[in-house]
N, C-alpha and C positions, 0 to 999 in steps of 0.2 A: 108771498107775493109772488104772482108770476111774471115775469118779466115780458115787454112786447117783443123783446128780441132774443129768440133762444137756439137761432140759426147760426153756430161758429162760423160759417163760410158769410155771410151777413156781418158778421161784428167783425172778423177779420178783414173784409174789404173796408169797411168804417174807419177801422184804425188804421191802415194803409193811404186813405185817402187825406185821412186826417196827418198824416205825417207829411205825407205829399203838398198839401196845404201851407203846413209850418215851414217847411226847407223852401219852398218855392215863394212864398211873401220873405221869408227870411234874408234870401238871395235878392229880391228886389232892388231897384233902385230908384222908387218911387217914393217920395220924401216922406210919406206918412207909414209905410211899412219900416223905413230906415230908422226913424224919430222911432215909434211903438216898438221895436227890437234895439234901440239904446236901454233901454229901459225894462221888457221883459224878453230875458233870456228863452230861444228856442228851444231850449234842456227843458226848460219851467214846462212851457206849453206841451210839451211832450208826454208830461207825468199829470198834467192837470184836466186838458181836455177827455181825454179818456176816463176820467175819473167822474168827469158831467155823465157820461154816460150809467155809471154806478147809480150816484147819487138821485139821477131823474128818474132811475125804476127802468130804465130801459133795459140795460144787461143787468143778469146777476150773476158776478166774479164767479161765485160759489160752482153753480152747475155750469159755466163756461171751461173747458180742457185746453183752451187757447195757452194759458198759465204755463199747464204741465208742458206742452207741445214745446214751446220758446223755451223755456229753462230745462229741458232733458234731452232738445235735439239742434236747436237752434244755438244755445249759448254756449255748448262746447265748441260748436263749430264755427263761432266768433271769437274764442277764446283762439283756436288754431290759427285763423286767418289773421286775429291781429299780432300773434307773436310769431309767425313762420317770417315774418320778415325784416328782424332783427337781427342784426349783422354786428356781433360782439365787437370784431376788431375796429368798425367806425365808430361803436360806444367807446371804444380804447383810446382812439384818438380824439374824440372829443376834448381828451384832455383830463387828469384828474380831478381837476376841480370840478366840472360838470359832475361827475359820478359822484362825486364826496358829496355835493349840495342835495342831489337827488336822493340818496342815501339817509342825507342826513333829515331829508322831507318827511322819508319812511319810518324812521327811526322816531321822530317827533308825533308821529301820529301813533305808533305801536305803543309808546308810551303814554302820551297825552291821555287816553281813553282809561287806563286806570288812576291815572293821577287825576282826573276829573271827578271818576268816580267816589275816590278817597278825599279828595278835597267838599266836595259837596255831602257827601255821607256825614264830616263833622257839623254841618251845619241843619241839614235836610234830609236824614238816612233813609224816608219813606220815599223822597225822590228817586232815589236811585234801587230800590224796593221791587219788590215783586217777586212773583212765582212762577213757576211752569214757563211756557210760552212766551209770557208776556212780561218775563223779567228783563229788567231795562237794561240788562248788563247783554242780553242776548239779543236783544233790540241796537245796541251800541257796535255789535260786532259788524252788524251791515252800512254801519256809515265805516268803519275801519275799510271794509272791503269797498267802500265807492272810492274813500279819498288817498287807499294808496291804490289801487288799480280803477277802479269805474264801474258803471251800472253790470257786468259781466260779476263782476268778483264779489259786487253788493249781495246779486242775487244768490250766489254760491252762498256765502255767509248767513244768508236767510235760511236756504234748507238744510247746510251744514247742522248749525245751531237749534234748528227749529224755531225760529221765529216765529210770534204770533203776530196775525196781520193786522191785529188790534195797537200794537208797539211800534211795528213798522210803519202803519199810517202813519201814527204820532210824530213817532222821529224822519220820515223819507222830505216831509217839508223842510224840518229845521235842517236836514242836510244840506237841499238843496238852497235855501235860504241864506245860508252861514257861506256856502262854497262859492255860490254866486257872488255875494257881497268881498271875498276876497279877492275874486278873479277881478273884480271893477278896480280894487286898490291896486293892483299890480299893472293891469291897464293903465292907469293915473300915473303911477310911478314909471310906467316904462318912457313916459314923456319928461319925467325929470331924470334917464338914467345917469345922464354924467355928472349932476350933483353926487346922487348916491353914490356912484362911482367912487367919487372923490372922498366921501366921506368914509366908505370904506378900505381906501386907498389900495383900487384892487386894480390890475394891469389888463387891460380889455384888448390888448394885441392879438389875442386868442380869437377873439371873435371873428376876423375878417378871415384868417384860416379857415376856420369852422364854414364861415358862410360859402366861401369858392369848393371846399372838399363837397358841399351836400349840393350846392347847384350844378358839380359835377356827376355827383351819383343821381341826380335827380335824372339828368339829359342822359344818361347809361341804360338806366332800365324803361324809361317810358317807353310805352309803344298803346297803338291803338289795338284793342283785344280784339280777337277772331272770336268764333265756335270752339274752336280747339283750346283756346286759353283761356276761357269763362266754363270751360267743362272742367279743365284739370284745376282751375281754381276750388270747384264746390267738389271735386272727387278727393283734394288734399282734406278740404274742412272738414266731411261727410265721411272720408274714410277713417281717420285718424278718431272721428268721433264715435265711430260704429268700434276700431278698437279699444276705445275707452270705455264702452260699456261693456264691452266683453269683458274686459280685465275688471272691471269693478264688480261683476257679476262673478267673478269667481274669486276678488280677493276679502269682500267687506264680508259675504257671508264666511269663508274662511278662518278671520279675525274674529266673526261672533263665538263660531265654534270654540276656537283653541283659545284663544285669549279676549274675553268677554271685559275684561277689566280696562280694556283699552279702548271701551265705549266712552268714558269720562274724556277721551282726546280726540273725540269723532271718528275715528279710525274703523268704527264699523258702519260708517254709512257710505253705505254704497253714491249718494252723489259725491261726498268728499272723493272718492276714487274717480269716479265719472270726471270730476272738474282736475285733479292732478294729473290725472293721466293725458288727456285733453290738453292741459295747459305744460307738461314733460314733451308729450310728440310735436306740438308745436315748435317749441325750441330747437328739438331735434333736427324740425325742417329745419329751421332755420343757417344749421352749417352745410346745407343740400344745396344741389341747383333751384330747386324750388324755392327758394327764398327770393328767385327773382319773379315771381308772380305777383309780388306788390307791383311792378313796372305795369301789370295789366288789370290792378286794383283791388286783389285781393284785401287791402283792408278795407276799402269801401263796401266790397261784399259782406264782409264781417262787421263793420259798423251799421249796415243797414239790417243786417240780422238783429244786431246788439239794439236796435232803436223799436223795432218792433217788441221786443221783449220789455223795453222800457214802456211800450204802451200797453202791454199785459198786465204790468205791474200798476199803472198807473188806473185801470180798469177796477183793482183793488183798494185804491186808496179813498180814504177818507176825510177829505181836506180841513173839515170841524174839528178834529183829530189835535189840528196845532194849537187851541185856544183852550182845549181841554186839560192841558198837559204844559202849562207856561215854565215849569219849573224845569224838564227838561234842555231848556234852551240855553240856561244858565251850563250847562254839563258840555253843551256844543262849543258856546264861547270859552269854558276854560279849556279845550282840548284845543282848540283854535289856537290860543294864546303860548300853549306850550311847543304848539307846532310851530309859530312865528319865532318866538323868542328863541328856541332852538336855531333855526337859521339862522337868523341875525347874528347871534354869537358863533357860530361855526364860521359865516362868512369875513366876519371881522377877524376871526385868527388867522384864515388862510386867504384873506384878501381876494374872493373870489369876486368876479364882474355880478355886478346884479341881475345880470341875462340869466346867469347861474342858477340863480337865488329864484327867480320870478320863474323860470321855465321847468326848475327842477322841482317846484314849490305846485304848479299847475300840474305839472307831469302825474302827479301823486292824488292832486284833491278835484283835478274838473278830467284826466285822461285823453285820450286822444281825440274825444270832442271839442276841447277848447283850449288845451295845451298847442295846440299849432297858432290860435288866436294870440295868445300871449306872447309867441314868440316872432311871429310878424310884426308885432306893435313895435318891435325892433329893428326890424327889418324883414321884408317881405321874404326875402329867400331864406331865411331862418326858418321857418315855419317847418320844413323837414324833421328839425332839431324837436323842436315840440312831438311830433310826431312820432320819432325814434325814442324818449326818451318814454311818452305815455305809454308805448307800445311795451318796452321794460317795465312799466309798475306793471300793468295788466298781465307779465308774467310773475312777478313777483306778489301782485297782490293779494293772491290767495295764501299764498305761504304768512306773509306777514301778516293780515287779518286774524286769519285762524291762529296764528301767537298770539297777538294783541285779545280775539278773545278768552283763549284761553287763560292770560294773565288777568283780565276785567272779571272771570268767575270766579277768580281766586281772592278778589278783593272787593268783591262786591258783599253787601250786608246779609 
């Protein structure tokens, strides 16, 4: 069937307008919108509203080139801008418990996926089966990317492991709903932090010190950006993206010719190297003066590119696929239970404050879009801690999700 709208310029305009309306209303103080977004997360709408264009027949996502442009150009640029602000010294100053809880959260996701597949395969092997692009384990790699890093890493896994649109559409709503439910639980827990910290027997004195440090850092780098600043941000992002494309075009074909057996590990994928080089480039920039570009909005620009990508993914999403694969919901629940159980165990052992547990988890599960929300629930000045750890999640997401994907491919029936 011929879509009503076939011009990508028109589609892009509609998607960006949708994003503007979502974020404008989500920031509104009007009682209706405040209550509405209490129950409906803005991120959820960024996926679902574009899907209406697909389901109504207005747009054919298979004909549109927007996803290709967003995933090849905006995605790596977004990763660069979200990682160049990492201050490794400041991350270390957060204290070992903050990093331990963050890495524990990542580890829980990496091992949780394979464990979920093994458990479900005992009772219902067909639920975790499938072949080719729509194999369940392939689709689960996108959840791993989302839950360790964020939307950028999720899309990276979709391309690296050649995930089919059918299984991706089935898993995407599950990913969003499970992660949103967990965030709601963390926000509720923030109000009970003293009681939870007492149960964990944690020392919370370091939280005050962290708050003072992040406030000082924020004051130091914040400034009103001018044209030169914005140009520098875009030059850094797209410049590293250019290098990443150039490197990927050389490395992937060389490996394909000289070591084709490495295809099993995605090392012959052009897109894999594009994302790895972009991530590495962003990390390298974080050790230079360009890290200060965060003060003029580098991560905000990167986030905008990311949300454009999210909207193009939404174009390809079929909401009805959620009810067609109810068994997969249990996979996600088991996966999350492994993640949460490991976090509680380690927090209890090292007596980590609940703040570190909550933000470390959300920095993985929700990324830069929601980790600051959870952090600010403890104290507004702590929101940058969520950003800092979430950005670290973006940096590790590609590597951790890739490792998780490889393990899942080994245990899948």
